[in-house]
Structures are given as structure tokens and as C-alpha cells.
Phi, psi and omega in degrees: 000132180264133176268131179251125178256122178266147179295153176247148178256124177230171175245124177245116181048044176086356182250129177293146180206140176262134178231158170296147175292166181069026178266131177264171176300318179300317177302315181295314179301315179295318180298325179279356178075027181258156175270126181298339179281347184244017179229157168239139184235134177239132176239121181052045176069020176237123178290132180258127179295140183307322182291352178255359182305320184290339186252347184273102179281140178274142184241160179305130178090355179298143173251118186246132173242129179238125177246127180257130178275134181236127178277162178165178181212000000 
């Protein structure tokens, strides 16, 4: 039996985006070229703990907010 994965539509920081299904927050952060240590991620208005990025799969219709921390002085 062949498994077919359909793309999911999500909103990232207000912008629509299509992703492969079975994408986790960690996959998304890596795809965007961000460091998981320098971002905070909220999915559907719930902050997701960094240690759960690898296990939290994104679903069709999810609204994701990513905030990147920038150092400076």
C-alpha cells in the first residue's frame, strides 16, 4: 500500500504557505534557515516549547507565528 501525503496550507506570520504534510515545527524552522535556539514559535496562539519542536506536526489551517531573537547592544 502506498501512502500519499497531501500538502497542507498554513499561515506563517500572516502569510499563506503550502508545506508537505508530516512537517514538524523543527522541519519548518530548518527550512526557513533559522536557528531553533533563537526563535519562539506559537501555533494557533499556543507557545510551543522548544523541546517539542521535533514532535509537533503542523496541520492544515494552522496559524504559526515565529519570532526571531536578535542580539545587539
